[in-house]
KENU-984537 format. One line per field, with one value per atom (N, C-alpha, C, O): residue number from 1; residue in three letters; x negated, y, z negated. Coordinates in steps of 0.02 Angstrom, whole numbers, plus 50000, padded with zeros to 5 digits. Layout:
num (NUM  ...)
residuo (ALA  ...)
x (X  ...)
y (Y  ...)
z (Z  ...)
END
This chain:
num (1  1  1  1  2  2  2  2  3  3  3  3  4  4  4  4  5  5  5  5  6  6  6  6  7  7  7  7  8  8  8  8  9  9  9  9  10  10  10  10  11  11  11  11  12  12  12  12  13  13  13  13  14  14  14  14  15  15  15  15  16  16  16  16  17  17  17  17  18  18  18  18  19  19  19  19  20  20  20  20  21  21  21  21  22  22  22  22  23  23  23  23  24  24  24  24  25  25  25  25  26  26  26  26  27  27  27  27  28  28  28  28  29  29  29  29  30  30  30  30  31  31  31  31  32  32  32  32  33  33  33  33  34  34  34  34  35  35  35  35  36  36  36  36  37  37  37  37  38  38  38  38  39  39  39  39  40  40  40  40  41  41  41  41  42  42  42  42  43  43  43  43  44  44  44  44  45  45  45  45  46  46  46  46  47  47  47  47  48  48  48  48  49  49  49  49  50  50  50  50  51  51  51  51  52  52  52  52  53  53  53  53  54  54  54  54  55  55  55  55  56  56  56  56  57  57  57  57  58  58  58  58  59  59  59  59  60  60  60  60  61  61  61  61  62  62  62  62  63  63  63  63  64  64  64  64  65  65  65  65  66  66  66  66  67  67  67  67  68  68  68  68  69  69  69  69  70  70  70  70  71  71  71  71  72  72  72  72  73  73  73  73  74  74  74  74  75  75  75  75  76  76  76  76  77  77  77  77  78  78  78  78  79  79  79  79  80  80  80  80  81  81  81  81  82  82  82  82  83  83  83  83  84  84  84  84  85  85  85  85  86  86  86  86  87  87  87  87  88  88  88  88  89  89  89  89  90  90  90  90  91  91  91  91  92  92  92  92  93  93  93  93  94  94  94  94  95  95  95  95  96  96  96  96  97  97  97  97  98  98  98  98  99  99  99  99  100  100  100  100  101  101  101  101  102  102  102  102  103  103  103  103  104  104  104  104  105  105  105  105  106  106  106  106  107  107  107  107  108  108  108  108  109  109  109  109  110  110  110  110  111  111  111  111  112  112  112  112  113  113  113  113  114  114  114  114  115  115  115  115  116  116  116  116  117  117  117  117  118  118  118  118  119  119  119  119)
residuo (UNK  UNK  UNK  UNK  UNK  UNK  UNK  UNK  UNK  UNK  UNK  UNK  UNK  UNK  UNK  UNK  UNK  UNK  UNK  UNK  UNK  UNK  UNK  UNK  UNK  UNK  UNK  UNK  UNK  UNK  UNK  UNK  UNK  UNK  UNK  UNK  UNK  UNK  UNK  UNK  UNK  UNK  UNK  UNK  UNK  UNK  UNK  UNK  UNK  UNK  UNK  UNK  UNK  UNK  UNK  UNK  UNK  UNK  UNK  UNK  UNK  UNK  UNK  UNK  UNK  UNK  UNK  UNK  UNK  UNK  UNK  UNK  UNK  UNK  UNK  UNK  UNK  UNK  UNK  UNK  UNK  UNK  UNK  UNK  UNK  UNK  UNK  UNK  UNK  UNK  UNK  UNK  UNK  UNK  UNK  UNK  UNK  UNK  UNK  UNK  UNK  UNK  UNK  UNK  UNK  UNK  UNK  UNK  UNK  UNK  UNK  UNK  UNK  UNK  UNK  UNK  UNK  UNK  UNK  UNK  UNK  UNK  UNK  UNK  UNK  UNK  UNK  UNK  UNK  UNK  UNK  UNK  UNK  UNK  UNK  UNK  UNK  UNK  UNK  UNK  UNK  UNK  UNK  UNK  UNK  UNK  UNK  UNK  UNK  UNK  UNK  UNK  UNK  UNK  UNK  UNK  UNK  UNK  UNK  UNK  UNK  UNK  UNK  UNK  UNK  UNK  UNK  UNK  UNK  UNK  UNK  UNK  UNK  UNK  UNK  UNK  UNK  UNK  UNK  UNK  UNK  UNK  UNK  UNK  UNK  UNK  UNK  UNK  UNK  UNK  UNK  UNK  UNK  UNK  UNK  UNK  UNK  UNK  UNK  UNK  UNK  UNK  UNK  UNK  UNK  UNK  UNK  UNK  UNK  UNK  UNK  UNK  UNK  UNK  UNK  UNK  UNK  UNK  UNK  UNK  UNK  UNK  UNK  UNK  UNK  UNK  UNK  UNK  UNK  UNK  UNK  UNK  UNK  UNK  UNK  UNK  UNK  UNK  UNK  UNK  UNK  UNK  UNK  UNK  UNK  UNK  UNK  UNK  UNK  UNK  UNK  UNK  UNK  UNK  UNK  UNK  UNK  UNK  UNK  UNK  UNK  UNK  UNK  UNK  UNK  UNK  UNK  UNK  UNK  UNK  UNK  UNK  UNK  UNK  UNK  UNK  UNK  UNK  UNK  UNK  UNK  UNK  UNK  UNK  UNK  UNK  UNK  UNK  UNK  UNK  UNK  UNK  UNK  UNK  UNK  UNK  UNK  UNK  UNK  UNK  UNK  UNK  UNK  UNK  UNK  UNK  UNK  UNK  UNK  UNK  UNK  UNK  UNK  UNK  UNK  UNK  UNK  UNK  UNK  UNK  UNK  UNK  UNK  UNK  UNK  UNK  UNK  UNK  UNK  UNK  UNK  UNK  UNK  UNK  UNK  UNK  UNK  UNK  UNK  UNK  UNK  UNK  UNK  UNK  UNK  UNK  UNK  UNK  UNK  UNK  UNK  UNK  UNK  UNK  UNK  UNK  UNK  UNK  UNK  UNK  UNK  UNK  UNK  UNK  UNK  UNK  UNK  UNK  UNK  UNK  UNK  UNK  UNK  UNK  UNK  UNK  UNK  UNK  UNK  UNK  UNK  UNK  UNK  UNK  UNK  UNK  UNK  UNK  UNK  UNK  UNK  UNK  UNK  UNK  UNK  UNK  UNK  UNK  UNK  UNK  UNK  UNK  UNK  UNK  UNK  UNK  UNK  UNK  UNK  UNK  UNK  UNK  UNK  UNK  UNK  UNK  UNK  UNK  UNK  UNK  UNK  UNK  UNK  UNK  UNK  UNK  UNK  UNK  UNK  UNK  UNK  UNK  UNK  UNK  UNK  UNK  UNK  UNK  UNK  UNK  UNK  UNK  UNK  UNK  UNK  UNK  UNK  UNK  UNK  UNK  UNK  UNK  UNK  UNK  UNK  UNK  UNK  UNK  UNK  UNK  UNK  UNK  UNK  UNK  UNK  UNK  UNK  UNK  UNK  UNK  UNK  UNK  UNK  UNK  UNK  UNK)
x (50007  50014  49946  49940  49895  49829  49802  49764  49822  49797  49823  49793  49875  49899  49848  49847  49808  49760  49688  49643  49677  49610  49581  49615  49520  49485  49505  49483  49546  49566  49520  49497  49507  49469  49517  49578  49493  49537  49595  49651  49583  49637  49690  49750  49668  49715  49755  49816  49722  49756  49809  49864  49792  49840  49902  49958  49891  49948  49991  50052  49960  49998  50037  50094  50006  50038  50092  50135  50092  50141  50209  50218  50257  50322  50378  50434  50366  50418  50415  50366  50469  50475  50437  50403  50444  50411  50336  50311  50301  50229  50209  50229  50169  50143  50069  50030  50051  49982  49954  49975  49906  49874  49799  49767  49771  49700  49678  49720  49614  49587  49598  49615  49588  49595  49548  49490  49573  49532  49517  49475  49552  49538  49580  49571  49627  49667  49737  49768  49764  49832  49884  49926  49880  49930  49924  49975  49864  49854  49886  49921  49875  49903  49979  50012  50007  50080  50113  50162  50087  50118  50111  50158  50055  50048  50092  50119  50101  50146  50217  50253  50238  50306  50314  50364  50264  50267  50268  50303  50230  50230  50298  50323  50329  50396  50446  50487  50442  50487  50475  50523  50412  50397  50423  50431  50436  50464  50539  50569  50570  50643  50675  50735  50637  50667  50694  50656  50758  50785  50749  50739  50730  50694  50730  50697  50797  50834  50834  50858  50808  50804  50736  50721  50694  50626  50621  50641  50595  50584  50509  50476  50484  50414  50414  50440  50386  50386  50315  50269  50308  50245  50260  50318  50208  50218  50228  50261  50200  50204  50242  50244  50273  50307  50259  50276  50198  50148  50132  50129  50122  50107  50166  50157  50227  50286  50294  50309  50284  50289  50236  50251  50175  50121  50138  50126  50165  50184  50238  50234  50290  50343  50316  50335  50270  50240  50199  50203  50160  50119  50163  50149  50215  50260  50293  50297  50315  50347  50297  50315  50235  50183  50170  50163  50166  50149  50207  50197  50268  50325  50376  50415  50376  50426  50491  50539  50493  50552  50538  50483  50589  50585  50618  50677  50579  50606  50626  50583  50690  50714  50704  50709  50691  50681  50607  50587  50566  50497  50498  50506  50491  50501  50465  50429  50475  50446  50493  50551  50466  50508  50567  50624  50552  50605  50656  50717  50632  50677  50723  50782  50695  50736  50790  50848  50771  50821  50875  50933  50855  50905  50953  51012  50926  50970  51021  51080  50998  51043  51098  51157  51077  51125  51177  51237  51153  51199  51248  51306  51224  51266  51322  51376  51308  51355  51390  51432  51374  51405  51480  51516  51503  51575  51615  51670  51587  51621  51628  51670  51587  51590  51633  51639  51664  51705  51664  51688  51601  51556  51538  51541  51520  51500  51427  51385  51413  51344  51301  51242  51332  51296  51266  51285  51220  51188  51116  51088  51088  51019  50979  51002  50919  50875  50826  50789  50825  50781  50715  50713  50661  50597  50592  50639  50537  50530  50541  50575  50512  50519  50591  50615  50627  50698  50739  50783  50725  50762  50754  50803  50693  50681  50718  50747  50717  50749  50825  50855  50855  50927  50943  50993  50902  50914  50908  50943  50864  50856  50916  50919)
y (61930  62002  62033  62075  62014  62043  62029  62069  61971  61955  62005  62010  62042  62094  62151  62187  62160  62215  62193  62235  62128  62101  62126  62124  62150  62170  62238  62256  62276  62341  62396  62393  62446  62503  62549  62536  62601  62642  62674  62677  62697  62728  62676  62690  62617  62564  62543  62533  62536  62516  62568  62550  62632  62685  62678  62684  62664  62657  62597  62601  62542  62482  62494  62472  62529  62540  62594  62595  62637  62691  62660  62629  62669  62637  62688  62669  62750  62801  62836  62869  62830  62866  62834  62783  62865  62838  62850  62893  62812  62820  62806  62756  62850  62840  62820  62854  62766  62743  62755  62724  62801  62819  62807  62837  62765  62750  62719  62702  62712  62686  62610  62577  62585  62513  62473  62492  62419  62374  62398  62370  62450  62478  62448  62464  62404  62371  62398  62388  62432  62460  62405  62411  62353  62299  62267  62252  62257  62228  62273  62248  62338  62385  62385  62381  62389  62393  62329  62332  62271  62209  62199  62174  62217  62210  62261  62245  62320  62369  62342  62347  62313  62285  62229  62226  62185  62130  62158  62132  62211  62243  62273  62266  62306  62335  62280  62288  62224  62168  62141  62123  62137  62113  62161  62141  62223  62273  62278  62328  62225  62218  62265  62279  62289  62326  62273  62229  62276  62226  62228  62283  62171  62170  62208  62239  62206  62241  62317  62353  62341  62412  62440  62499  62397  62416  62417  62368  62470  62475  62479  62525  62432  62433  62433  62387  62485  62489  62493  62519  62465  62465  62471  62477  62468  62482  62421  62426  62364  62305  62248  62242  62206  62147  62100  62070  62095  62051  62076  62036  62141  62168  62160  62143  62170  62163  62090  62077  62043  61972  61954  61919  61979  61965  61996  61964  62055  62087  62047  62036  62025  61985  61921  61901  61888  61826  61838  61799  61891  61907  61923  61900  61963  61980  61917  61908  61873  61811  61768  61739  61765  61727  61756  61719  61823  61856  61857  61852  61864  61876  61819  61813  61777  61725  61749  61711  61812  61840  61858  61880  61850  61871  61940  61947  61989  62057  62067  62073  62069  62079  62151  62166  62195  62265  62283  62341  62233  62244  62230  62173  62283  62277  62333  62373  62335  62390  62450  62444  62509  62569  62557  62574  62529  62516  62466  62475  62413  62363  62391  62374  62433  62464  62509  62507  62548  62592  62551  62570  62496  62453  62424  62418  62404  62379  62432  62416  62494  62548  62558  62565  62559  62568  62511  62523  62450  62392  62394  62376  62416  62419  62471  62461  62525  62581  62590  62635  62550  62560  62547  62577  62503  62490  62552  62561  62595  62658  62705  62750  62694  62736  62704  62730  62647  62612  62575  62559  62561  62527  62458  62447  62412  62346  62347  62380  62312  62308  62259  62251  62227  62178  62213  62198  62258  62294  62269  62238  62285  62267  62330  62377  62331  62388  62368  62319  62407  62393  62430  62487  62395  62429  62459  62454  62492  62526  62479  62496  62419  62371  62349  62344  62336  62317  62373  62360  62434  62492  62497  62509  62489  62493  62438  62449  62377  62320  62332  62316  62359  62372  62426  62420  62477  62531  62507  62533  62460  62433  62393  62366)
z (38633  38643  38657  38702  38618  38628  38698  38725  38727  38794  38846  38900  38832  38878  38883  38933  38832  38830  38844  38849  38850  38860  38926  38978  38924  38985  39013  39067  38977  39001  38975  38918  39017  38993  38954  38955  38919  38878  38917  38890  38977  39017  39036  39033  39056  39073  39012  39017  38956  38895  38876  38856  38882  38868  38912  38888  38976  39023  39004  39007  38984  38965  38900  38893  38853  38787  38789  38745  38839  38843  38858  38910  38813  38823  38830  38848  38816  38821  38889  38905  38927  38990  39047  39039  39105  39165  39164  39127  39205  39210  39282  39312  39310  39377  39372  39338  39405  39405  39474  39523  39478  39541  39533  39490  39575  39572  39638  39680  39646  39709  39714  39665  39774  39787  39743  39734  39716  39676  39606  39571  39584  39518  39462  39403  39479  39428  39420  39367  39470  39465  39453  39408  39492  39485  39417  39386  39393  39326  39273  39228  39279  39230  39232  39181  39292  39299  39274  39237  39293  39271  39196  39164  39168  39095  39059  39005  39087  39056  39056  39006  39111  39115  39064  39028  39060  39010  38939  38896  38928  38861  38845  38789  38894  38884  38867  38822  38903  38890  38819  38784  38798  38731  38677  38619  38696  38649  38656  38637  38685  38691  38742  38737  38790  38845  38894  38915  38913  38958  39026  39053  39053  39117  39173  39215  39174  39227  39217  39260  39160  39148  39168  39157  39196  39215  39291  39323  39318  39391  39403  39379  39441  39463  39539  39570  39569  39642  39669  39638  39728  39764  39838  39858  39879  39950  39994  40046  39976  40020  39987  39926  40029  40004  39968  39917  39994  39963  39892  39845  39884  39817  39770  39712  39795  39753  39730  39672  39776  39759  39706  39658  39715  39667  39599  39547  39599  39536  39500  39439  39537  39506  39477  39422  39513  39489  39426  39378  39425  39366  39305  39250  39316  39261  39233  39173  39278  39256  39216  39165  39239  39203  39134  39086  39130  39067  39017  38957  39044  38999  38997  38950  39048  39053  39085  39089  39107  39138  39211  39229  39252  39322  39327  39313  39347  39355  39428  39471  39440  39509  39531  39590  39483  39500  39508  39501  39521  39543  39617  39639  39657  39729  39765  39735  39831  39870  39865  39846  39882  39884  39932  39915  39990  40040  40014  40023  39981  39954  39901  39898  39858  39805  39836  39815  39885  39917  39953  39951  39984  40016  39964  39977  39905  39852  39831  39821  39824  39805  39858  39842  39921  39975  39976  39983  39970  39972  39913  39920  39856  39796  39803  39777  39838  39841  39908  39914  39957  40023  40022  40062  39978  39974  39958  39983  39916  39897  39957  39956  40007  40068  40122  40177  40105  40154  40206  40260  40190  40235  40207  40147  40251  40230  40204  40234  40149  40125  40165  40152  40215  40256  40317  40374  40306  40361  40369  40324  40426  40441  40451  40483  40424  40435  40489  40482  40543  40599  40593  40573  40611  40617  40686  40725  40703  40768  40827  40875  40823  40878  40887  40943  40831  40834  40865  40906  40845  40871  40947  40983  40971  41043  41080  41133  41051  41084  41088  41139  41036  41037  41089  41125  41093  41141  41213  41257  41226  41295  41313  41368)
END
């Protein structure tokens, strides 16, 4: 447990130890955001918060994959709800599309895909 707090400055430690409610971590590149978020998630899991009740979001697939790997290493659990903002929204849409009479097997096109379909 102590290793979750090793090497953290006071502000980072506060963020990791905060277990009540949501927390937004905003800081410059290379300042340890991913370290803080992954350790906070591992700390929440160690306090008996179910991994599926934790949402960790980031902007890139690479960062999300790294966060999932770090959380798994620290806690022994794989958090499927550590993902990108876009990935989380797609999960929500897929889960609820049936209620709208739509198939959850849809594809999200990027700009290049959209242009190709239109041509």
